[in-house]
PyMOL Python script that loads the backbone (N, CA, C, O; Angstrom):
from pymol import cmd

cmd.read_pdbstr("""\
ATOM      1  N   THR A   1      52.891 -34.823  16.759  1.00  0.00           N
ATOM      2  CA  THR A   1      52.064 -35.662  16.206  1.00  0.00           C
ATOM      3  C   THR A   1      50.355 -35.657  17.274  1.00  0.00           C
ATOM      4  O   THR A   1      50.388 -35.930  18.474  1.00  0.00           O
ATOM      5  N   GLN A   2      49.422 -35.409  16.762  1.00  0.00           N
ATOM      6  CA  GLN A   2      47.879 -35.572  17.088  1.00  0.00           C
ATOM      7  C   GLN A   2      47.871 -36.265  18.859  1.00  0.00           C
ATOM      8  O   GLN A   2      48.378 -37.242  19.411  1.00  0.00           O
ATOM      9  N   ALA A   3      47.360 -35.598  19.101  1.00  0.00           N
ATOM     10  CA  ALA A   3      46.610 -36.337  20.898  1.00  0.00           C
ATOM     11  C   ALA A   3      45.707 -37.193  20.787  1.00  0.00           C
ATOM     12  O   ALA A   3      44.645 -36.917  20.230  1.00  0.00           O
ATOM     13  N   SER A   4      45.919 -38.168  21.204  1.00  0.00           N
ATOM     14  CA  SER A   4      44.818 -39.444  20.985  1.00  0.00           C
ATOM     15  C   SER A   4      43.468 -39.742  21.468  1.00  0.00           C
ATOM     16  O   SER A   4      43.471 -40.243  22.593  1.00  0.00           O
ATOM     17  N   LEU A   5      42.280 -39.573  20.923  1.00  0.00           N
ATOM     18  CA  LEU A   5      41.030 -40.133  21.888  1.00  0.00           C
ATOM     19  C   LEU A   5      41.375 -41.678  22.650  1.00  0.00           C
ATOM     20  O   LEU A   5      41.676 -42.775  22.180  1.00  0.00           O
ATOM     21  N   LEU A   6      41.209 -41.273  23.788  1.00  0.00           N
ATOM     22  CA  LEU A   6      41.296 -42.503  24.283  1.00  0.00           C
ATOM     23  C   LEU A   6      39.772 -43.473  25.071  1.00  0.00           C
ATOM     24  O   LEU A   6      38.804 -42.905  25.576  1.00  0.00           O
ATOM     25  N   LEU A   7      39.948 -44.944  24.975  1.00  0.00           N
ATOM     26  CA  LEU A   7      38.565 -45.196  25.480  1.00  0.00           C
ATOM     27  C   LEU A   7      39.159 -46.199  26.369  1.00  0.00           C
ATOM     28  O   LEU A   7      40.180 -46.887  26.348  1.00  0.00           O
ATOM     29  N   GLY A   8      38.041 -46.021  27.251  1.00  0.00           N
ATOM     30  CA  GLY A   8      38.352 -46.723  28.588  1.00  0.00           C
ATOM     31  C   GLY A   8      37.180 -48.338  28.308  1.00  0.00           C
ATOM     32  O   GLY A   8      36.159 -48.294  27.620  1.00  0.00           O
ATOM     33  N   PRO A   9      37.647 -49.503  28.973  1.00  0.00           N
ATOM     34  CA  PRO A   9      36.753 -50.716  28.876  1.00  0.00           C
ATOM     35  C   PRO A   9      35.408 -50.327  29.452  1.00  0.00           C
ATOM     36  O   PRO A   9      35.371 -49.878  30.598  1.00  0.00           O
ATOM     37  N   PRO A  10      34.475 -50.445  28.852  1.00  0.00           N
ATOM     38  CA  PRO A  10      32.968 -50.729  29.212  1.00  0.00           C
ATOM     39  C   PRO A  10      32.792 -51.771  30.415  1.00  0.00           C
ATOM     40  O   PRO A  10      33.340 -52.872  30.391  1.00  0.00           O
ATOM     41  N   HIS A  11      31.943 -51.313  31.518  1.00  0.00           N
ATOM     42  CA  HIS A  11      31.737 -51.502  32.464  1.00  0.00           C
ATOM     43  C   HIS A  11      30.326 -51.618  33.481  1.00  0.00           C
ATOM     44  O   HIS A  11      30.033 -50.700  34.247  1.00  0.00           O
ATOM     45  N   PRO A  12      29.696 -52.590  33.393  1.00  0.00           N
ATOM     46  CA  PRO A  12      30.069 -53.855  33.484  1.00  0.00           C
ATOM     47  C   PRO A  12      29.841 -54.268  32.296  1.00  0.00           C
ATOM     48  O   PRO A  12      29.007 -53.999  31.432  1.00  0.00           O
ATOM     49  N   ASN A  13      31.023 -55.211  32.415  1.00  0.00           N
ATOM     50  CA  ASN A  13      31.046 -56.064  30.632  1.00  0.00           C
ATOM     51  C   ASN A  13      31.381 -57.455  30.872  1.00  0.00           C
ATOM     52  O   ASN A  13      32.556 -57.761  31.072  1.00  0.00           O
ATOM     53  N   PRO A  14      30.326 -58.453  30.873  1.00  0.00           N
ATOM     54  CA  PRO A  14      29.038 -58.298  30.052  1.00  0.00           C
ATOM     55  C   PRO A  14      27.940 -57.486  30.621  1.00  0.00           C
ATOM     56  O   PRO A  14      27.845 -57.279  31.831  1.00  0.00           O
ATOM     57  N   LEU A  15      27.133 -57.040  29.763  1.00  0.00           N
ATOM     58  CA  LEU A  15      26.415 -56.617  31.055  1.00  0.00           C
ATOM     59  C   LEU A  15      24.770 -56.850  30.692  1.00  0.00           C
ATOM     60  O   LEU A  15      24.438 -57.145  29.545  1.00  0.00           O
ATOM     61  N   VAL A  16      23.815 -56.694  31.737  1.00  0.00           N
ATOM     62  CA  VAL A  16      22.820 -56.876  32.067  1.00  0.00           C
ATOM     63  C   VAL A  16      21.262 -56.222  31.655  1.00  0.00           C
ATOM     64  O   VAL A  16      20.210 -56.452  31.058  1.00  0.00           O
ATOM     65  N   GLY A  17      22.017 -55.218  32.479  1.00  0.00           N
ATOM     66  CA  GLY A  17      21.006 -53.720  32.490  1.00  0.00           C
ATOM     67  C   GLY A  17      21.727 -52.485  31.802  1.00  0.00           C
ATOM     68  O   GLY A  17      21.313 -52.034  30.734  1.00  0.00           O
ATOM     69  N   ARG A  18      22.272 -52.225  32.130  1.00  0.00           N
ATOM     70  CA  ARG A  18      23.359 -51.053  31.561  1.00  0.00           C
ATOM     71  C   ARG A  18      24.475 -51.319  31.845  1.00  0.00           C
ATOM     72  O   ARG A  18      24.848 -52.033  32.776  1.00  0.00           O
ATOM     73  N   THR A  19      25.334 -50.574  30.798  1.00  0.00           N
ATOM     74  CA  THR A  19      26.964 -50.191  30.641  1.00  0.00           C
ATOM     75  C   THR A  19      27.751 -49.454  30.622  1.00  0.00           C
ATOM     76  O   THR A  19      27.597 -49.078  29.460  1.00  0.00           O
ATOM     77  N   THR A  20      28.925 -48.610  31.161  1.00  0.00           N
ATOM     78  CA  THR A  20      28.958 -47.283  31.052  1.00  0.00           C
ATOM     79  C   THR A  20      30.388 -47.097  30.185  1.00  0.00           C
ATOM     80  O   THR A  20      31.380 -47.640  30.671  1.00  0.00           O
ATOM     81  N   ILE A  21      30.508 -46.516  29.198  1.00  0.00           N
ATOM     82  CA  ILE A  21      31.165 -46.185  27.984  1.00  0.00           C
ATOM     83  C   ILE A  21      32.202 -45.013  28.556  1.00  0.00           C
ATOM     84  O   ILE A  21      31.654 -43.930  28.756  1.00  0.00           O
ATOM     85  N   GLU A  22      33.501 -45.078  28.820  1.00  0.00           N
ATOM     86  CA  GLU A  22      34.140 -43.743  29.186  1.00  0.00           C
ATOM     87  C   GLU A  22      34.922 -43.647  28.065  1.00  0.00           C
ATOM     88  O   GLU A  22      35.352 -44.297  27.112  1.00  0.00           O
ATOM     89  N   PHE A  23      34.925 -42.490  28.611  1.00  0.00           N
ATOM     90  CA  PHE A  23      36.327 -41.409  26.940  1.00  0.00           C
ATOM     91  C   PHE A  23      37.043 -40.902  27.133  1.00  0.00           C
ATOM     92  O   PHE A  23      37.036 -40.961  28.363  1.00  0.00           O
ATOM     93  N   ALA A  24      38.143 -40.097  26.776  1.00  0.00           N
ATOM     94  CA  ALA A  24      38.429 -39.095  27.345  1.00  0.00           C
ATOM     95  C   ALA A  24      39.227 -38.564  25.442  1.00  0.00           C
ATOM     96  O   ALA A  24      39.777 -39.199  24.543  1.00  0.00           O
ATOM     97  N   LEU A  25      38.719 -36.655  25.724  1.00  0.00           N
ATOM     98  CA  LEU A  25      39.345 -35.991  24.373  1.00  0.00           C
ATOM     99  C   LEU A  25      39.895 -35.509  25.046  1.00  0.00           C
ATOM    100  O   LEU A  25      39.763 -35.322  26.255  1.00  0.00           O
ATOM    101  N   PRO A  26      41.364 -34.938  23.593  1.00  0.00           N
ATOM    102  CA  PRO A  26      42.498 -34.098  24.158  1.00  0.00           C
ATOM    103  C   PRO A  26      42.177 -33.163  23.854  1.00  0.00           C
ATOM    104  O   PRO A  26      43.008 -32.275  24.046  1.00  0.00           O
ATOM    105  N   ALA A  27      40.659 -32.671  23.124  1.00  0.00           N
ATOM    106  CA  ALA A  27      40.501 -31.087  22.738  1.00  0.00           C
ATOM    107  C   ALA A  27      39.349 -30.789  22.867  1.00  0.00           C
ATOM    108  O   ALA A  27      38.831 -31.877  23.120  1.00  0.00           O
ATOM    109  N   ALA A  28      38.545 -30.032  22.869  1.00  0.00           N
ATOM    110  CA  ALA A  28      37.178 -29.857  22.627  1.00  0.00           C
ATOM    111  C   ALA A  28      36.224 -30.230  21.169  1.00  0.00           C
ATOM    112  O   ALA A  28      36.094 -29.479  20.202  1.00  0.00           O
ATOM    113  N   ALA A  29      35.937 -30.882  21.249  1.00  0.00           N
ATOM    114  CA  ALA A  29      35.539 -31.173  19.670  1.00  0.00           C
ATOM    115  C   ALA A  29      33.981 -31.677  19.545  1.00  0.00           C
ATOM    116  O   ALA A  29      33.166 -31.395  20.424  1.00  0.00           O
ATOM    117  N   PRO A  30      33.603 -32.507  18.288  1.00  0.00           N
ATOM    118  CA  PRO A  30      32.422 -33.267  17.902  1.00  0.00           C
ATOM    119  C   PRO A  30      32.776 -34.452  18.295  1.00  0.00           C
ATOM    120  O   PRO A  30      33.746 -35.067  17.852  1.00  0.00           O
ATOM    121  N   VAL A  31      31.593 -35.051  19.613  1.00  0.00           N
ATOM    122  CA  VAL A  31      32.122 -36.591  19.609  1.00  0.00           C
ATOM    123  C   VAL A  31      30.970 -37.385  19.353  1.00  0.00           C
ATOM    124  O   VAL A  31      29.892 -37.020  19.822  1.00  0.00           O
ATOM    125  N   ARG A  32      31.070 -38.641  18.530  1.00  0.00           N
ATOM    126  CA  ARG A  32      29.939 -39.589  18.139  1.00  0.00           C
ATOM    127  C   ARG A  32      30.027 -40.737  18.673  1.00  0.00           C
ATOM    128  O   ARG A  32      30.957 -41.411  18.231  1.00  0.00           O
ATOM    129  N   VAL A  33      29.125 -41.422  19.814  1.00  0.00           N
ATOM    130  CA  VAL A  33      29.371 -42.432  20.373  1.00  0.00           C
ATOM    131  C   VAL A  33      28.166 -43.407  19.748  1.00  0.00           C
ATOM    132  O   VAL A  33      27.056 -42.878  19.702  1.00  0.00           O
ATOM    133  N   GLU A  34      28.257 -44.527  19.352  1.00  0.00           N
ATOM    134  CA  GLU A  34      27.559 -45.117  18.583  1.00  0.00           C
ATOM    135  C   GLU A  34      27.612 -47.023  18.826  1.00  0.00           C
ATOM    136  O   GLU A  34      28.726 -47.545  18.872  1.00  0.00           O
ATOM    137  N   ILE A  35      26.837 -47.568  18.910  1.00  0.00           N
ATOM    138  CA  ILE A  35      26.354 -48.696  19.424  1.00  0.00           C
ATOM    139  C   ILE A  35      26.183 -49.693  17.684  1.00  0.00           C
ATOM    140  O   ILE A  35      25.243 -49.485  16.917  1.00  0.00           O
ATOM    141  N   VAL A  36      26.962 -50.402  17.490  1.00  0.00           N
ATOM    142  CA  VAL A  36      26.590 -51.498  16.526  1.00  0.00           C
ATOM    143  C   VAL A  36      26.217 -52.796  16.642  1.00  0.00           C
ATOM    144  O   VAL A  36      26.766 -53.269  17.637  1.00  0.00           O
ATOM    145  N   ASP A  37      25.422 -53.725  15.990  1.00  0.00           N
ATOM    146  CA  ASP A  37      25.730 -54.827  16.204  1.00  0.00           C
ATOM    147  C   ASP A  37      26.537 -55.763  15.344  1.00  0.00           C
ATOM    148  O   ASP A  37      27.401 -55.061  14.819  1.00  0.00           O
ATOM    149  N   GLY A  38      26.672 -57.024  14.945  1.00  0.00           N
ATOM    150  CA  GLY A  38      27.726 -57.543  14.545  1.00  0.00           C
ATOM    151  C   GLY A  38      28.141 -57.593  13.215  1.00  0.00           C
ATOM    152  O   GLY A  38      29.298 -57.560  12.795  1.00  0.00           O
ATOM    153  N   ALA A  39      26.720 -57.707  12.360  1.00  0.00           N
ATOM    154  CA  ALA A  39      26.552 -57.248  10.843  1.00  0.00           C
ATOM    155  C   ALA A  39      27.184 -55.217  10.553  1.00  0.00           C
ATOM    156  O   ALA A  39      27.168 -54.739   9.419  1.00  0.00           O
ATOM    157  N   GLY A  40      27.618 -54.443  11.701  1.00  0.00           N
ATOM    158  CA  GLY A  40      27.831 -53.378  11.338  1.00  0.00           C
ATOM    159  C   GLY A  40      27.072 -52.576  11.082  1.00  0.00           C
ATOM    160  O   GLY A  40      27.303 -51.624  10.336  1.00  0.00           O
ATOM    161  N   ARG A  41      25.605 -52.890  11.873  1.00  0.00           N
ATOM    162  CA  ARG A  41      24.434 -51.808  11.696  1.00  0.00           C
ATOM    163  C   ARG A  41      24.159 -51.238  13.083  1.00  0.00           C
ATOM    164  O   ARG A  41      24.204 -51.812  14.171  1.00  0.00           O
ATOM    165  N   ARG A  42      23.883 -50.055  12.807  1.00  0.00           N
ATOM    166  CA  ARG A  42      23.696 -49.092  14.088  1.00  0.00           C
ATOM    167  C   ARG A  42      22.558 -49.275  14.826  1.00  0.00           C
ATOM    168  O   ARG A  42      21.422 -49.116  14.380  1.00  0.00           O
ATOM    169  N   VAL A  43      22.861 -49.642  16.064  1.00  0.00           N
ATOM    170  CA  VAL A  43      21.780 -50.109  16.714  1.00  0.00           C
ATOM    171  C   VAL A  43      21.175 -48.969  17.800  1.00  0.00           C
ATOM    172  O   VAL A  43      20.031 -49.066  18.246  1.00  0.00           O
ATOM    173  N   ARG A  44      22.189 -47.760  18.206  1.00  0.00           N
ATOM    174  CA  ARG A  44      21.606 -46.646  18.748  1.00  0.00           C
ATOM    175  C   ARG A  44      22.960 -45.977  18.946  1.00  0.00           C
ATOM    176  O   ARG A  44      24.057 -46.512  19.106  1.00  0.00           O
ATOM    177  N   VAL A  45      22.498 -44.141  18.880  1.00  0.00           N
ATOM    178  CA  VAL A  45      23.232 -43.600  18.814  1.00  0.00           C
ATOM    179  C   VAL A  45      23.483 -42.863  20.377  1.00  0.00           C
ATOM    180  O   VAL A  45      22.428 -42.461  20.868  1.00  0.00           O
ATOM    181  N   LEU A  46      24.352 -42.698  20.974  1.00  0.00           N
ATOM    182  CA  LEU A  46      24.621 -42.873  22.681  1.00  0.00           C
ATOM    183  C   LEU A  46      24.986 -40.965  22.897  1.00  0.00           C
ATOM    184  O   LEU A  46      24.750 -40.313  23.914  1.00  0.00           O
ATOM    185  N   CYS A  47      25.314 -40.692  22.209  1.00  0.00           N
ATOM    186  CA  CYS A  47      25.672 -39.299  21.931  1.00  0.00           C
ATOM    187  C   CYS A  47      26.619 -38.861  20.842  1.00  0.00           C
ATOM    188  O   CYS A  47      27.645 -39.523  20.683  1.00  0.00           O
ATOM    189  N   ASP A  48      26.291 -37.409  19.777  1.00  0.00           N
ATOM    190  CA  ASP A  48      26.291 -36.393  19.054  1.00  0.00           C
ATOM    191  C   ASP A  48      26.462 -35.232  18.996  1.00  0.00           C
ATOM    192  O   ASP A  48      25.769 -34.491  18.298  1.00  0.00           O
ATOM    193  N   GLU A  49      27.738 -34.725  19.962  1.00  0.00           N
ATOM    194  CA  GLU A  49      27.489 -33.552  20.468  1.00  0.00           C
ATOM    195  C   GLU A  49      28.470 -32.762  20.832  1.00  0.00           C
ATOM    196  O   GLU A  49      28.857 -33.423  21.796  1.00  0.00           O
ATOM    197  N   VAL A  50      29.235 -31.768  20.798  1.00  0.00           N
ATOM    198  CA  VAL A  50      30.471 -31.045  20.779  1.00  0.00           C
ATOM    199  C   VAL A  50      30.421 -31.164  22.452  1.00  0.00           C
ATOM    200  O   VAL A  50      29.636 -30.726  23.293  1.00  0.00           O
ATOM    201  N   ARG A  51      31.508 -31.880  22.513  1.00  0.00           N
ATOM    202  CA  ARG A  51      32.165 -32.001  23.947  1.00  0.00           C
ATOM    203  C   ARG A  51      33.537 -31.629  24.406  1.00  0.00           C
ATOM    204  O   ARG A  51      34.557 -31.725  23.723  1.00  0.00           O
ATOM    205  N   ALA A  52      33.440 -31.125  25.834  1.00  0.00           N
ATOM    206  CA  ALA A  52      34.873 -30.323  26.203  1.00  0.00           C
ATOM    207  C   ALA A  52      36.178 -31.271  26.261  1.00  0.00           C
ATOM    208  O   ALA A  52      35.995 -32.471  26.059  1.00  0.00           O
ATOM    209  N   ALA A  53      37.229 -30.899  26.472  1.00  0.00           N
ATOM    210  CA  ALA A  53      38.551 -31.872  26.436  1.00  0.00           C
ATOM    211  C   ALA A  53      38.310 -32.513  27.459  1.00  0.00           C
ATOM    212  O   ALA A  53      37.256 -32.137  27.973  1.00  0.00           O
ATOM    213  N   GLY A  54      39.166 -33.894  28.380  1.00  0.00           N
ATOM    214  CA  GLY A  54      38.763 -34.137  29.301  1.00  0.00           C
ATOM    215  C   GLY A  54      38.192 -35.572  29.265  1.00  0.00           C
ATOM    216  O   GLY A  54      37.984 -36.147  28.197  1.00  0.00           O
ATOM    217  N   ARG A  55      37.899 -36.236  30.700  1.00  0.00           N
ATOM    218  CA  ARG A  55      37.007 -37.451  30.621  1.00  0.00           C
ATOM    219  C   ARG A  55      35.405 -37.099  30.584  1.00  0.00           C
ATOM    220  O   ARG A  55      34.740 -36.236  31.157  1.00  0.00           O
ATOM    221  N   HIS A  56      35.078 -38.139  29.665  1.00  0.00           N
ATOM    222  CA  HIS A  56      33.550 -38.339  29.861  1.00  0.00           C
ATOM    223  C   HIS A  56      32.751 -39.460  29.868  1.00  0.00           C
ATOM    224  O   HIS A  56      33.317 -40.320  29.192  1.00  0.00           O
ATOM    225  N   ALA A  57      31.420 -39.973  30.428  1.00  0.00           N
ATOM    226  CA  ALA A  57      31.110 -40.904  30.028  1.00  0.00           C
ATOM    227  C   ALA A  57      29.667 -41.221  29.528  1.00  0.00           C
ATOM    228  O   ALA A  57      28.743 -40.446  29.773  1.00  0.00           O
ATOM    229  N   VAL A  58      29.453 -42.621  28.670  1.00  0.00           N
ATOM    230  CA  VAL A  58      28.103 -42.318  28.585  1.00  0.00           C
ATOM    231  C   VAL A  58      27.308 -43.728  28.934  1.00  0.00           C
ATOM    232  O   VAL A  58      27.958 -44.749  29.157  1.00  0.00           O
ATOM    233  N   VAL A  59      26.253 -43.722  28.959  1.00  0.00           N
ATOM    234  CA  VAL A  59      25.464 -44.852  29.622  1.00  0.00           C
ATOM    235  C   VAL A  59      24.854 -45.745  28.470  1.00  0.00           C
ATOM    236  O   VAL A  59      24.927 -45.166  27.386  1.00  0.00           O
ATOM    237  N   TRP A  60      24.331 -46.869  28.410  1.00  0.00           N
ATOM    238  CA  TRP A  60      23.862 -47.500  27.505  1.00  0.00           C
ATOM    239  C   TRP A  60      23.159 -48.543  28.225  1.00  0.00           C
ATOM    240  O   TRP A  60      23.702 -49.336  28.994  1.00  0.00           O
ATOM    241  N   ASP A  61      21.865 -48.505  27.925  1.00  0.00           N
ATOM    242  CA  ASP A  61      20.578 -49.467  28.571  1.00  0.00           C
ATOM    243  C   ASP A  61      20.301 -50.960  27.586  1.00  0.00           C
ATOM    244  O   ASP A  61      19.288 -51.654  27.664  1.00  0.00           O
ATOM    245  N   GLY A  62      21.382 -51.191  26.752  1.00  0.00           N
ATOM    246  CA  GLY A  62      20.997 -52.499  26.069  1.00  0.00           C
ATOM    247  C   GLY A  62      19.475 -52.439  25.182  1.00  0.00           C
ATOM    248  O   GLY A  62      18.761 -53.421  24.978  1.00  0.00           O
ATOM    249  N   ARG A  63      19.196 -51.043  24.729  1.00  0.00           N
ATOM    250  CA  ARG A  63      18.363 -50.596  24.329  1.00  0.00           C
ATOM    251  C   ARG A  63      18.338 -50.223  22.404  1.00  0.00           C
ATOM    252  O   ARG A  63      19.477 -49.878  22.091  1.00  0.00           O
ATOM    253  N   GLY A  64      17.756 -50.217  21.646  1.00  0.00           N
ATOM    254  CA  GLY A  64      17.869 -49.907  20.527  1.00  0.00           C
ATOM    255  C   GLY A  64      17.368 -48.052  20.112  1.00  0.00           C
ATOM    256  O   GLY A  64      17.213 -47.189  20.977  1.00  0.00           O
ATOM    257  N   GLU A  65      17.249 -47.896  19.049  1.00  0.00           N
ATOM    258  CA  GLU A  65      16.701 -46.005  18.596  1.00  0.00           C
ATOM    259  C   GLU A  65      15.257 -46.652  18.857  1.00  0.00           C
ATOM    260  O   GLU A  65      14.606 -45.753  19.390  1.00  0.00           O
ATOM    261  N   ASP A  66      14.321 -47.981  18.708  1.00  0.00           N
ATOM    262  CA  ASP A  66      13.422 -47.438  19.518  1.00  0.00           C
ATOM    263  C   ASP A  66      12.584 -47.776  20.686  1.00  0.00           C
ATOM    264  O   ASP A  66      11.364 -47.693  20.831  1.00  0.00           O
ATOM    265  N   GLY A  67      13.526 -48.181  21.495  1.00  0.00           N
ATOM    266  CA  GLY A  67      13.178 -48.333  22.764  1.00  0.00           C
ATOM    267  C   GLY A  67      13.614 -49.740  23.116  1.00  0.00           C
ATOM    268  O   GLY A  67      14.244 -50.224  24.057  1.00  0.00           O
ATOM    269  N   ARG A  68      13.097 -50.181  22.110  1.00  0.00           N
ATOM    270  CA  ARG A  68      13.249 -52.067  22.244  1.00  0.00           C
ATOM    271  C   ARG A  68      14.591 -52.591  22.848  1.00  0.00           C
ATOM    272  O   ARG A  68      15.747 -52.310  22.532  1.00  0.00           O
ATOM    273  N   LYS A  69      14.195 -53.278  23.630  1.00  0.00           N
ATOM    274  CA  LYS A  69      15.634 -54.426  24.518  1.00  0.00           C
ATOM    275  C   LYS A  69      16.536 -54.951  22.935  1.00  0.00           C
ATOM    276  O   LYS A  69      15.874 -55.293  21.955  1.00  0.00           O
ATOM    277  N   ALA A  70      17.686 -54.943  22.912  1.00  0.00           N
ATOM    278  CA  ALA A  70      18.268 -55.848  21.878  1.00  0.00           C
ATOM    279  C   ALA A  70      18.530 -56.828  22.351  1.00  0.00           C
ATOM    280  O   ALA A  70      18.632 -56.928  23.573  1.00  0.00           O
ATOM    281  N   ALA A  71      18.786 -58.209  21.232  1.00  0.00           N
ATOM    282  CA  ALA A  71      19.246 -59.477  21.979  1.00  0.00           C
ATOM    283  C   ALA A  71      20.414 -59.670  22.005  1.00  0.00           C
ATOM    284  O   ALA A  71      21.379 -59.214  21.392  1.00  0.00           O
ATOM    285  N   SER A  72      20.238 -60.526  22.914  1.00  0.00           N
ATOM    286  CA  SER A  72      21.803 -60.826  23.646  1.00  0.00           C
ATOM    287  C   SER A  72      22.304 -61.188  22.369  1.00  0.00           C
ATOM    288  O   SER A  72      21.725 -61.731  21.428  1.00  0.00           O
ATOM    289  N   GLY A  73      23.752 -60.709  22.519  1.00  0.00           N
ATOM    290  CA  GLY A  73      25.218 -60.629  21.577  1.00  0.00           C
ATOM    291  C   GLY A  73      26.171 -60.475  21.717  1.00  0.00           C
ATOM    292  O   GLY A  73      26.311 -60.907  22.861  1.00  0.00           O
ATOM    293  N   VAL A  74      27.459 -60.014  21.287  1.00  0.00           N
ATOM    294  CA  VAL A  74      28.385 -59.485  20.938  1.00  0.00           C
ATOM    295  C   VAL A  74      28.245 -57.966  20.577  1.00  0.00           C
ATOM    296  O   VAL A  74      27.651 -58.156  19.515  1.00  0.00           O
ATOM    297  N   TYR A  75      28.355 -56.446  20.668  1.00  0.00           N
ATOM    298  CA  TYR A  75      28.005 -55.104  20.240  1.00  0.00           C
ATOM    299  C   TYR A  75      29.518 -54.487  20.067  1.00  0.00           C
ATOM    300  O   TYR A  75      30.336 -54.804  20.930  1.00  0.00           O
ATOM    301  N   LEU A  76      29.839 -53.818  19.238  1.00  0.00           N
ATOM    302  CA  LEU A  76      30.378 -52.787  19.198  1.00  0.00           C
ATOM    303  C   LEU A  76      30.424 -51.895  19.852  1.00  0.00           C
ATOM    304  O   LEU A  76      29.555 -52.153  20.686  1.00  0.00           O
ATOM    305  N   PHE A  77      30.911 -50.783  20.155  1.00  0.00           N
ATOM    306  CA  PHE A  77      30.740 -49.156  20.541  1.00  0.00           C
ATOM    307  C   PHE A  77      31.672 -48.323  19.836  1.00  0.00           C
ATOM    308  O   PHE A  77      32.860 -48.647  19.845  1.00  0.00           O
ATOM    309  N   ARG A  78      31.325 -47.380  19.276  1.00  0.00           N
ATOM    310  CA  ARG A  78      32.441 -46.868  17.937  1.00  0.00           C
ATOM    311  C   ARG A  78      32.553 -45.451  18.593  1.00  0.00           C
ATOM    312  O   ARG A  78      31.551 -44.932  19.084  1.00  0.00           O
ATOM    313  N   VAL A  79      34.081 -44.662  18.606  1.00  0.00           N
ATOM    314  CA  VAL A  79      33.207 -43.390  19.506  1.00  0.00           C
ATOM    315  C   VAL A  79      34.508 -42.869  18.400  1.00  0.00           C
ATOM    316  O   VAL A  79      35.659 -43.293  18.300  1.00  0.00           O
ATOM    317  N   LYS A  80      33.732 -41.697  17.588  1.00  0.00           N
ATOM    318  CA  LYS A  80      34.655 -40.504  16.556  1.00  0.00           C
ATOM    319  C   LYS A  80      35.059 -39.579  17.216  1.00  0.00           C
ATOM    320  O   LYS A  80      34.346 -39.365  18.196  1.00  0.00           O
ATOM    321  N   SER A  81      35.998 -38.851  17.100  1.00  0.00           N
ATOM    322  CA  SER A  81      36.038 -37.365  17.022  1.00  0.00           C
ATOM    323  C   SER A  81      37.250 -36.887  16.153  1.00  0.00           C
ATOM    324  O   SER A  81      38.081 -37.726  15.806  1.00  0.00           O
ATOM    325  N   GLY A  82      37.365 -35.795  15.848  1.00  0.00           N
ATOM    326  CA  GLY A  82      38.535 -35.029  15.538  1.00  0.00           C
ATOM    327  C   GLY A  82      39.502 -35.723  14.435  1.00  0.00           C
ATOM    328  O   GLY A  82      40.695 -35.505  14.224  1.00  0.00           O
ATOM    329  N   GLY A  83      38.482 -36.759  13.702  1.00  0.00           N
ATOM    330  CA  GLY A  83      39.419 -37.470  12.491  1.00  0.00           C
ATOM    331  C   GLY A  83      38.900 -38.345  12.818  1.00  0.00           C
ATOM    332  O   GLY A  83      38.080 -38.880  12.072  1.00  0.00           O
ATOM    333  N   GLN A  84      39.303 -39.059  14.632  1.00  0.00           N
ATOM    334  CA  GLN A  84      39.466 -40.056  14.941  1.00  0.00           C
ATOM    335  C   GLN A  84      38.689 -41.306  15.236  1.00  0.00           C
ATOM    336  O   GLN A  84      37.645 -41.020  15.822  1.00  0.00           O
ATOM    337  N   GLU A  85      38.832 -42.552  15.038  1.00  0.00           N
ATOM    338  CA  GLU A  85      37.840 -43.779  15.693  1.00  0.00           C
ATOM    339  C   GLU A  85      38.724 -44.909  16.533  1.00  0.00           C
ATOM    340  O   GLU A  85      39.792 -45.512  16.434  1.00  0.00           O
ATOM    341  N   THR A  86      37.430 -44.786  17.544  1.00  0.00           N
ATOM    342  CA  THR A  86      38.079 -46.120  18.677  1.00  0.00           C
ATOM    343  C   THR A  86      36.898 -47.126  18.356  1.00  0.00           C
ATOM    344  O   THR A  86      35.904 -46.845  17.688  1.00  0.00           O
ATOM    345  N   SER A  87      37.119 -48.093  18.823  1.00  0.00           N
ATOM    346  CA  SER A  87      35.680 -48.973  19.118  1.00  0.00           C
ATOM    347  C   SER A  87      36.183 -50.181  20.027  1.00  0.00           C
ATOM    348  O   SER A  87      37.241 -50.777  19.826  1.00  0.00           O
ATOM    349  N   GLY A  88      35.410 -50.423  20.911  1.00  0.00           N
ATOM    350  CA  GLY A  88      35.185 -52.025  21.804  1.00  0.00           C
ATOM    351  C   GLY A  88      34.599 -52.695  21.795  1.00  0.00           C
ATOM    352  O   GLY A  88      33.880 -52.855  20.809  1.00  0.00           O
ATOM    353  N   ARG A  89      34.520 -53.596  22.987  1.00  0.00           N
ATOM    354  CA  ARG A  89      33.188 -54.702  22.209  1.00  0.00           C
ATOM    355  C   ARG A  89      32.890 -54.736  23.312  1.00  0.00           C
ATOM    356  O   ARG A  89      33.823 -54.701  24.114  1.00  0.00           O
ATOM    357  N   VAL A  90      31.466 -54.820  23.859  1.00  0.00           N
ATOM    358  CA  VAL A  90      30.663 -54.975  24.769  1.00  0.00           C
ATOM    359  C   VAL A  90      29.512 -56.664  24.693  1.00  0.00           C
ATOM    360  O   VAL A  90      29.090 -57.105  23.624  1.00  0.00           O
ATOM    361  N   VAL A  91      29.268 -57.222  25.860  1.00  0.00           N
ATOM    362  CA  VAL A  91      28.898 -58.686  25.492  1.00  0.00           C
ATOM    363  C   VAL A  91      27.199 -58.072  26.403  1.00  0.00           C
ATOM    364  O   VAL A  91      27.145 -57.639  27.554  1.00  0.00           O
ATOM    365  N   LEU A  92      26.202 -58.209  25.587  1.00  0.00           N
ATOM    366  CA  LEU A  92      24.637 -58.048  26.250  1.00  0.00           C
ATOM    367  C   LEU A  92      24.247 -59.220  26.270  1.00  0.00           C
ATOM    368  O   LEU A  92      24.015 -59.817  25.218  1.00  0.00           O
ATOM    369  N   ALA A  93      24.082 -59.832  27.572  1.00  0.00           N
ATOM    370  CA  ALA A  93      23.303 -60.782  28.357  1.00  0.00           C
ATOM    371  C   ALA A  93      21.945 -60.300  28.860  1.00  0.00           C
ATOM    372  O   ALA A  93      21.711 -59.252  29.462  1.00  0.00           O
ATOM    373  N   ARG A  94      20.947 -61.428  28.439  1.00  0.00           N
ATOM    374  CA  ARG A  94      19.611 -61.018  28.547  1.00  0.00           C
ATOM    375  C   ARG A  94      19.376 -62.463  29.599  1.00  0.00           C
ATOM    376  O   ARG A  94      18.270 -62.702  30.082  1.00  0.00           O
TER     377      ARG A  94
END
""", "prot")
cmd.dss("prot")
cmd.show_as("cartoon", "prot")
cmd.util.cbc("prot")
cmd.orient("prot")
């Protein structure tokens, strides 16, 4: 069986200023971490690069690609790597 991409809970959640998303890769691989809104529209790409095996963290500051503050609400974060995808939810409170 293939080793799994692991995802930790975002902290803090709900976020007011910023939240940290942690994940672990079983092997070095390209990884993409993105935030999407409730309708599935991409809000921001936090990471899109090759990372080594092991634990990693990215930070979302509650802003979209354009630098503007995202609206309060529930957002999904998706982590894709090595043909695997996992996701979680984070609540943005303004």
